[in-house]
N, C-alpha and C positions, 0 to 999 in steps of 0.2 A: 334150212333144215326144222325150223319151226313149224313151217307150212305142213311139212309131211307129219310131224308130230301132232299137230291139231287135227289134221285129217285122220289120222289114225285113232285118235281119242274121240273124234266126233262119230266115226264109225261103230266104236265101242259103246258110246253114249246112246246112239240112235237104236242100236239093236237093243240095249237094256230098256231104254224107254217102250219101244214096241212091244218087248216081251213083258214087261209089266202091265201094260194096257190090254195083254192078252190078244195080241195080233197074231197072224199067222205069218208064214214064211215071207209073202209077199209084202205084208206090212213093214215087218223087219228089215226087209231090201229096201224099201222106200224111205223109212225112217233113217237107215243107215246111209243111204245116198245124200239126204237133204241135210243131214248132221255133218256128214264128212266134208260135203262142201262148204257149209258155214265154217267148220272148223278149220280147214284148209285156207278160206280166205282169211280168217281172225289171225292164224298163224303168220300170213304173209304180211298182214298190216302190223303185225308185233315185231316182225323182222324189220321193217321199215321204221319203226319207233324206237323200239330199244337198241341202245348202243351195243356193239359187240364187246365182250370181256376182253380185258387188256393184258 
């Protein structure tokens, strides 16, 4: 579940970064894709490292 949360937060962060840099729609899509993938991988890694709640 953390990987999906990380992916969604990455998408939002990517669009925000591209928008602040004055990018067009394709820039926003590109940044969202890259940040989304990074967030997804970090979330998957966090699921392996962080123990589940008891």
